[in-house]
C-alpha positions in Angstrom: 1.4 -7.9 68.9 -1.8 -10.1 69.0 -5.2 -8.5 69.3 -8.1 -10.5 70.7 -11.3 -10.4 68.5 -13.3 -9.0 71.3 -10.9 -6.1 71.5 -11.5 -5.0 67.9 -13.3 -1.7 67.6 -16.8 -1.6 66.1 -16.1 1.7 64.3 -15.1 1.1 60.7 -12.6 4.0 60.5 -10.9 2.9 63.7 -10.7 -0.6 62.4 -9.1 0.6 59.1 -6.6 2.6 61.1 -5.7 -0.4 63.2 -5.2 -2.6 60.2 -3.0 0.0 58.5 -0.8 0.2 61.6 -0.4 -3.5 61.7 0.5 -3.6 58.0 3.2 -1.0 58.5 4.7 -3.0 61.4 4.8 -6.1 59.3 6.4 -4.2 56.4 9.1 -2.8 58.7 9.8 -6.4 60.0 10.1 -7.7 56.4 12.4 -4.9 55.4 14.6 -5.5 58.5 14.6 -9.3 57.7 15.7 -8.6 54.1 18.5 -6.3 55.4 19.8 -8.9 57.7 19.6 -11.6 55.0 21.7 -9.3 52.7 24.3 -8.8 55.4 24.4 -12.5 56.1 24.9 -13.2 52.4 27.8 -10.7 52.2 29.5 -12.1 55.3 29.1 -15.7 54.0 30.6 -14.6 50.6 33.6 -13.0 52.3 34.1 -16.1 54.5 34.1 -18.5 51.4 36.6 -16.2 49.7 38.9 -16.1 52.8 38.7 -19.9 53.1 39.6 -20.3 49.4 42.6 -17.9 49.7 43.8 -19.7 52.8 43.4 -23.3 51.7 42.6 -23.3 48.0 44.6 -23.0 44.8 45.9 -19.5 44.1 46.0 -19.9 40.3 43.5 -18.1 38.3 43.8 -20.4 35.3 40.9 -22.5 34.2 40.5 -24.9 31.3 39.4 -23.8 27.9 39.5 -20.5 26.1 36.0 -19.2 25.5 33.5 -21.9 24.6 33.2 -24.1 27.7 30.0 -22.5 29.0 26.6 -21.7 27.6 25.8 -18.2 28.8 22.0 -18.6 28.4 21.9 -21.8 30.3 24.0 -20.4 33.1 21.7 -17.4 33.5 18.5 -19.4 33.4 19.5 -22.2 35.8 22.5 -23.4 37.7 21.3 -27.0 37.6 21.8 -27.3 33.9 25.4 -26.2 34.3 25.9 -28.6 37.2 24.7 -31.4 34.9 27.1 -30.3 32.2 30.0 -30.5 34.6 28.9 -34.0 35.7 28.9 -35.4 32.2 32.0 -33.8 30.9 34.9 -36.2 30.2 38.6 -35.3 29.6 41.1 -37.6 27.9 44.8 -37.1 27.6 48.0 -39.1 27.0 50.4 -39.2 29.8 53.9 -38.4 28.7 56.6 -40.7 29.9 59.2 -38.8 32.0 62.6 -38.5 30.4 65.7 -37.3 32.1 67.5 -34.5 30.3 71.2 -35.1 29.6 73.7 -33.3 31.7 75.6 -30.5 30.0 78.5 -31.7 27.9 80.8 -28.8 29.0 80.8 -29.9 32.7 84.1 -31.4 33.9 83.9 -35.2 34.0 85.7 -37.8 36.1 85.4 -41.2 34.3 85.3 -44.1 36.7 85.7 -47.5 35.0 84.2 -50.5 36.8 85.8 -53.6 35.2 85.7 -57.2 36.3 89.0 -58.8 37.5 91.3 -60.3 34.9 90.7 -63.7 36.4 87.0 -63.4 35.5 87.7 -62.7 31.8 87.5 -66.4 31.0 84.4 -68.1 29.7 82.8 -70.3 32.3 81.6 -72.6 29.5 84.7 -73.3 27.3 87.3 -71.5 29.3 88.1 -69.3 26.2 89.3 -65.7 26.6 86.5 -63.1 26.8 86.6 -60.0 24.6 84.8 -56.6 25.2 81.6 -56.4 23.2 80.3 -53.1 24.4 79.8 -51.0 27.5 77.1 -49.3 29.5 77.5 -45.7 30.6 75.6 -43.8 33.3 76.0 -40.3 34.8 75.7 -38.9 38.2 75.9 -35.2 39.2 78.4 -34.4 41.9 78.4 -31.2 43.9 81.7 -29.5 44.9 81.1 -26.8 47.7 82.1 -23.3 47.0 85.8 -22.6 47.4 87.3 -19.5 48.8 90.8 -18.3 48.1 92.9 -15.3 49.0 94.4 -13.1 46.3 97.6 -11.7 47.8 98.9 -8.7 45.9 102.6 -8.1 46.2 104.1 -4.7 45.0 107.9 -4.5 45.2 109.4 -1.1 46.0 112.5 0.2 44.2 114.9 2.9 45.4 118.2 4.4 44.3 121.4 3.5 46.2 123.2 6.6 45.0 120.5 8.9 46.2 120.6 7.1 49.5 124.3 7.9 49.8 124.1 11.6 48.9 121.0 12.1 51.0 119.5 14.7 48.6 116.4 12.7 47.7 115.4 9.1 47.6 112.7 8.5 44.9 110.8 5.2 45.3 109.0 3.5 42.4 106.2 1.0 42.9 103.4 -0.4 40.8 100.1 1.2 41.6 97.2 -0.8 43.1 94.6 -2.1 40.6 91.5 0.0 40.6 88.7 -1.6 42.7 85.0 -1.1 43.1 85.7 -0.9 46.9 89.1 0.7 47.4 91.1 -0.8 50.3 88.4 -3.4 50.8 89.0 -7.2 50.8 86.1 -8.0 48.5 86.7 -9.0 44.9 84.1 -8.5 42.1 83.3 -12.3 42.3 82.7 -12.1 46.1 80.5 -9.0 45.7 78.6 -10.7 42.8 78.0 -13.7 45.0 76.7 -11.8 48.0 74.4 -9.5 45.9 72.9 -12.3 43.8 72.5 -14.4 47.0 70.2 -11.8 48.5 68.5 -10.2 45.6 68.2 -13.1 43.2 67.8 -16.1 45.5 66.3 -14.3 48.6 69.1 -15.3 51.0 69.3 -12.7 53.8 72.7 -11.4 54.9 72.5 -13.1 58.3 72.2 -16.4 56.6 75.1 -15.6 54.3 77.1 -14.6 57.4 76.5 -18.2 58.8 77.6 -19.7 55.5 80.9 -17.9 55.6 81.4 -19.0 59.1 81.4 -22.6 57.9 84.5 -21.8 55.9 86.2 -20.1 58.9 85.6 -16.6 57.5 84.2 -13.9 59.9 82.2 -11.7 57.6 79.6 -9.7 59.4 76.2 -8.7 57.9 77.1 -5.1 58.6 80.2 -5.3 56.5 78.3 -6.9 53.7 75.6 -4.3 53.9 78.2 -1.5 53.6 79.6 -3.3 50.5 76.2 -3.4 48.9 75.7 0.3 49.6 79.0 1.1 47.9 78.2 -1.2 44.9 74.8 0.5 44.5 76.5 3.9 44.5 78.9 2.7 41.8 76.0 1.5 39.7 74.0 4.8 40.0 75.3 6.1 36.7 74.3 2.9 34.9 70.9 2.9 36.5 70.3 6.5 35.3 71.4 5.4 31.8 68.8 2.6 31.9 66.3 5.1 33.1 66.9 7.3 30.1 66.4 4.3 27.8 63.2 3.3 29.6 61.6 6.7 29.0 62.4 6.4 25.2 60.2 3.3 24.9 56.6 3.5 23.6 55.0 1.4 26.3 55.9 1.2 30.0 54.2 -1.1 32.6 54.1 -0.1 36.2 53.1 -1.5 39.6 53.9 -1.0 43.3 54.1 -3.0 46.5 54.6 -2.3 50.2 57.9 -2.3 52.0 58.5 -2.0 55.7 61.3 0.5 56.5 62.2 0.7 60.1 63.9 4.1 60.3 61.4 6.1 58.3 58.7 8.4 59.5 56.2 6.0 57.8 57.1 2.3 58.4 54.8 1.3 55.5 56.7 2.5 52.4 56.5 1.4 48.8 58.7 -0.1 46.1 57.6 0.9 42.6 58.6 -1.0 39.5 58.6 0.2 35.9 59.4 -2.1 33.0 59.4 -2.4 29.3 59.6 -5.1 26.7 59.3 -8.8 27.6 60.5 -11.2 30.3 63.2 -12.6 28.0 64.8 -11.7 24.7 62.4 -11.6 21.7 63.7 -10.9 18.2 60.3 -9.7 17.1 60.1 -7.0 19.8 61.3 -3.5 19.0 61.0 -2.5 22.7 64.0 -2.9 25.0 63.8 -5.2 28.0 64.3 -3.0 31.1 63.2 -3.4 34.7 63.7 -0.5 37.1 62.7 -0.4 40.8 62.1 2.9 42.6 61.9 3.2 46.3 59.5 5.9 47.7 58.2 6.5 51.2 54.6 7.1 49.9 52.2 5.8 47.3 51.2 9.3 46.0 50.8 9.9 42.3 53.6 12.4 42.4 56.0 9.5 42.8 55.1 8.2 39.3 55.0 11.7 37.9 58.6 12.3 39.1 60.0 9.0 37.9 58.3 9.2 34.4 59.5 12.8 33.9 56.8 13.8 31.4 56.6 10.4 29.6 53.6 10.7 27.2 53.5 7.2 25.7 51.3 4.3 26.8 51.4 3.2 30.5 50.0 -0.2 31.3 48.7 -0.2 34.9 45.9 -1.5 37.2 43.1 0.6 38.4 45.1 2.6 41.0 44.1 6.3 40.5 47.5 7.7 41.3 48.7 7.0 37.7 46.0 9.4 36.4 48.4 12.3 37.5 50.9 11.3 34.8 51.0 12.6 31.2 50.9 9.0 29.8 47.9 7.4 28.1 46.7 4.8 30.6 46.0 1.3 29.3 44.0 -0.9 31.7 44.7 -4.4 32.9 42.3 -7.2 31.8 44.0 -9.5 34.3 42.8 -7.3 37.2 39.3 -7.0 35.6 39.1 -10.8 35.4 40.5 -11.3 38.9 37.5 -9.5 40.5 35.2 -12.1 38.9 37.5 -14.9 39.9 37.2 -13.9 43.5 33.4 -13.6 43.1 33.4 -17.1 41.6 35.5 -18.6 44.4 33.1 -17.1 47.0 30.1 -18.9 45.5 28.9 -22.2 47.0 30.9 -25.2 45.8 29.8 -26.6 42.5 27.7 -23.7 41.5 28.1 -21.4 38.5 26.6 -18.1 37.8 27.2 -14.6 36.4 30.8 -14.5 37.5 31.5 -17.5 35.3 29.8 -15.8 32.4 32.0 -12.7 32.8 35.2 -14.9 33.0 34.0 -16.6 29.8 33.7 -13.3 28.0 37.3 -12.3 29.1 38.6 -15.7 28.0 37.5 -15.0 24.5 39.6 -11.8 24.5 42.6 -13.7 25.7 42.0 -16.3 23.0 42.3 -13.5 20.5 45.3 -12.1 22.3 47.1 -15.5 22.0 46.9 -15.2 18.2 48.0 -11.5 18.4 51.1 -12.3 20.5 52.2 -14.8 17.8 52.2 -12.1 15.2 55.5 -11.0 13.7 54.9 -7.3 14.0 52.9 -4.8 16.1 50.9 -3.9 13.0 49.9 -7.5 12.4 48.9 -7.8 16.1 46.8 -4.6 15.8 44.9 -6.1 12.8 44.2 -9.3 14.6 42.7 -7.4 17.5 40.7 -5.1 15.3 39.2 -8.0 13.3 38.1 -10.0 16.3 37.9 -8.1 19.6 35.4 -5.3 19.0 32.4 -7.7 18.7 33.4 -9.6 21.9 33.9 -6.3 23.8 30.5 -5.0 22.6 28.7 -8.1 23.8 30.5 -8.0 27.1 29.7 -4.3 27.6 26.0 -5.0 27.1 26.1 -7.9 29.5 27.8 -5.7 32.2 25.3 -2.9 31.9 22.4 -5.3 32.2 23.9 -7.2 35.1 24.7 -4.0 37.0 21.0 -3.4 37.4 20.4 -6.9 38.8 23.3 -7.5 41.2 23.7 -5.7 44.6 26.6 -3.3 44.3 28.1 -4.3 47.7 28.6 -8.0 46.7 31.8 -9.2 45.3 30.1 -9.7 41.9 28.6 -6.2 42.0 32.0 -4.7 42.8 33.6 -6.7 39.9 30.9 -5.4 37.5 31.4 -1.8 38.6 35.2 -2.1 38.4 34.9 -3.2 34.8 32.5 -0.5 33.9 34.5 2.2 35.6 37.7 1.1 33.9 36.1 0.5 30.5 37.8 3.3 28.6 41.2 2.3 29.9 40.5 -1.4 29.3 39.9 -0.8 25.6 43.0 1.3 25.0 45.0 -1.8 24.1 43.0 -2.0 20.8 44.5 1.2 19.5 48.2 0.0 19.2 49.6 -3.5 18.7 52.5 -2.7 21.0 50.3 -2.4 24.1 49.8 -5.4 26.3 46.3 -6.6 27.2 47.2 -6.7 30.8 49.8 -5.6 33.3 51.2 -9.0 34.1 54.7 -8.0 32.8 55.0 -5.6 35.8 53.5 -8.1 38.2 56.0 -10.7 37.2 58.8 -8.1 37.5 57.9 -7.2 41.0 57.4 -10.8 42.1 61.2 -11.4 42.9 61.1 -8.5 45.3 58.0 -9.8 47.0 59.5 -13.2 47.4 62.8 -11.7 48.8 60.7 -9.6 51.2 59.3 -12.7 52.7 62.8 -13.7 53.7 64.5 -10.5 54.8 61.1 -8.9 55.9 62.2 -5.2 56.1 64.8 -2.6 55.2 66.5 -0.8 58.1 66.9 2.6 56.4 65.7 4.5 53.4 69.2 4.5 51.9 69.2 0.7 52.3 65.9 0.5 50.5 67.2 2.7 47.6 70.3 0.5 47.3 68.0 -2.6 47.2 66.0 -0.9 44.4 69.2 -0.2 42.4 70.6 -3.8 42.8 67.2 -5.4 42.0 67.0 -3.3 38.8 70.4 -4.4 37.5 69.7 -8.1 38.3 66.2 -8.2 36.8 67.2 -6.2 33.7 70.1 -8.7 33.2 67.7 -11.6 33.5 65.3 -10.0 31.0 68.1 -9.8 28.5 69.2 -13.4 28.8 72.3 -12.7 31.0 73.4 -14.5 34.1 73.2 -11.8 36.8 76.3 -13.0 38.7 78.5 -12.9 35.6 77.0 -9.5 34.6 77.7 -8.0 38.0 81.3 -9.3 38.0 81.9 -7.8 34.6 80.5 -4.5 35.8 82.6 -4.4 38.9 85.7 -5.1 36.9 85.0 -2.4 34.3 83.3 0.4 36.1 86.3 1.4 38.2 88.2 2.1 35.0 85.6 4.5 33.8 85.8 8.2 34.5 82.9 10.5 35.3 81.1 11.4 32.1 82.3 8.4 30.1 79.9 6.7 27.8 78.4 3.5 29.4 76.5 2.2 26.4 78.9 -0.7 26.0 77.9 -1.9 29.5 74.2 -1.9 28.9 72.8 -5.5 29.1 71.9 -5.7 25.4 75.3 -4.4 24.3 77.8 -5.9 26.7 80.3 -8.3 25.0 82.7 -9.3 27.8 80.5 -12.0 29.3 
């Protein structure tokens, strides 16, 4: 509000009061302006991150492992870093593509393309030509899947004498072979194909129904769904045996993701995954490779408590608080800690670097150390490598976090990333105490990825029983893959052998790391 000079009071006290009032009004306007500027910055940050997630690269990888950036230069000025990026050159040698040979054990049809006999005469001297060599090339031919009917004939035998006397007429006949689905038309190979089609390759049953129609077979999705339910029931005992082995391991990794179940009280349910060991066989690892899925209607911590059944080893998880209810020693995930800063970095203006880049640089140094630790031949050697190199990096990073926390607005993406790292610090440093613990939870994230990819195709489960069956079948397939088996062949072997086992029989010979029949 403007005041004309003639309207100013002559009294000094009134003049002071008026000036003080105007100063307070200006202060309120400045505070309001700062508040709106802060809101605008947060909205702009979120918009940049949304744009990047929609149209940018999803990979969190970046070149280098720890020495690409000068922290002091980044913190003092962004322009210096921009200049560094502009003058950096990268040189590499492009490898010439080389086609891998086709497997030697594949059937081969040899086609000889020879010139006519009349052309085997020299055009110069008309002498007879002789073979001086040959050129060979290979092409891969595809033969569509073939279906056949296995017709079982069981002759019946009776006694003619008994027929004459009429006292009795005993009939003898061979018994039907035991089957995973008694009186059903599905063989182990057909069941293995349908199950791997959906749970390994993400092919929904309605698409498989269409494929069978191409061969003149009317096989409804409802029928196939019933078959998978019965197969899951038959695999229940093996699943429980794997569960027992999983709880014996020293380190377990866990994660969870959403699942839409139509006929549940809560349509948004959850598929939990628990895994041990590595993604593929490793002769240096003493921990078995197991992947188990567990369907639950909720995301409550009691779900993990019930599944882990008092497990008191190490549990690699993200920052979800539900896992605090378990008896396990929680080990944090550095991939999640880094991901927060990656998001903050993506939300920055293009070409700019700042504190988010500095934080990523610190975490890169930890992963550089971890690369060496993972190449160790024993958990003890990995422990020594971590203890010799990681504590100093962690100490410097902790100091940087505490200093930056006082400078960055806590509501910004960068502020949230800093607070997440500080809040999780005790869990993030647990991996230093034992060489068997992983630095991150990526093993579980990779294990749950096949389910997430499949969910994008079949979208939902109809019932809770169907979701539990899916969990069972995913578990068998992913555990087979982690142990270097072909899931289809493993399932066929199981469906051949399980019907011959009685309740209470030992199933150790059917475990993926023991099975010999494949």
